[in-house]
N, C-alpha and C positions, 0 to 999 in steps of 0.2 A: 376567546378569541384564540385559533392554536395553528403555530408553525414550525416549521420543521427541517432542516438542508437534506436535503433527498440528495443529492451529486455534489462531489468535488474532482473539478477538474486535475487530470492530472498530463501535462505535456508530455510525448511519447513520441520517438524518432516514429516508430511503424508500431501500427495496431497488430499484426500476429508475435512478433516476437515480444510483448508489451504482454498481450494474454496470454501466451503461453509462460513467461514468468509468473505471474498474481495464479495462474492456473495452477500449474504443475508445481512448482516452486513454495509458496506460498497454499495451495491448495485452498483458494479464491471461488467462487461460482465464479462463472459466465453466464449474468441477469441478461444482458441483453447485447445481438451484435445485428445489426439494423445499417443497412447500406445504403446511404444517404444520397449519394453521387459518387459519378465513377471514381474519387479521390476522397467521397466523405464517409465517414460511418460511424454511426452512434454506438459505442460499443461503452458498456457499464459493468463494473467485475466488484464485488462483494466477499467479505468473509463467510467461510461457511454458515447458515443457519440465519444469515443477519441481513435482507434487504431490504432496508429502511436508510440508511445512507451508503449511496456506492462511491467509485473509483469512475468519472466518466473520464477515459484513456483517451485524449484528443491527441492527434496526430498534427503535429508543427507545419504550416502553409508557405514558414517565411522564415529568411534569415533571424530576425527579431526574435518570433518565436521557438526558433533551433537552441538557440543563445540560453534560451532559460531551463532546458532540460537535465534535469537531474539536479538543478540547483533553484527549485522553485523559492525554497525558502530563506534564500544566502546565506547558504551552509550549517544553518540552524536544522537541528530537528523540525521533521516536517510533518511525518505522521503519528499517529500512534494505535497500535495494535495489542488490545486488552487478551487476553487468554484464559484461562479456566485452567491451564495448564506447563507452566510456565518450562518446565524441563524436557516434556513434549515437544514445545514447538523451536525452544534452543537446540535440543541436540540434532531437529530436522533442518534448520538453517543449517548449520554445518553438512552437516548429510547432500544437501542441497551445492554445497560450496558458497553459499553468500557469506560475504563479507563481514566479520563484526569488528563495526567501530569499535566499541567500550565493551570491551563483557561483563560478565550479569555480576549484579552489586545488587544486596539489598539494601533498601533506602526504606524512611517511615512510612509511604505510601503502599509498598512491595520489593516486589522483582520486577529488575528493568534491565534491560541492556538495548545498545544501541546496533541498527545495522544498518544495511547500504541494501538497496534496488537494485536492478541491472541499471540505470543510466546514475547513481550515485544520491538520488532522495534518502535523505536520515531517515530514518524509520525509528520510536522504542516499541519493544515487544514488552509489555507490562501483564502482569499477574495483582493484579489489586489485594493489599490487604485486606480490606473488607470483601467478603465473597459474594455475588451478586452486583459487582461494578463491570465485572464483562461484559 
């Protein structure tokens, strides 16, 4: 038996502004953008070179969903972005004026910093201590 998580839903206010943020500021690949109806699209983005688990950008369709945009994990870190070059990616966050919530620190598991996406969701940027963990 084999299973995997294919997509993680991220509720967004607007498809295009979310695509812009993830592809231009975090340098993710746009894996798919399929129009499903006049108001719904199937939009998937993923970090460069990894399309086995994508963020599925889902536009909020009502007030309840809209209230979750930017706080899908109750003010906890929601997603973990592993990197093979922490300094490169950390400086890139600064260059793109992405809000750093907790500056870089060295932890037993590697280098880490917490940043905020365009809606306020918290992410860990992590360079694992053990190479090959990206």
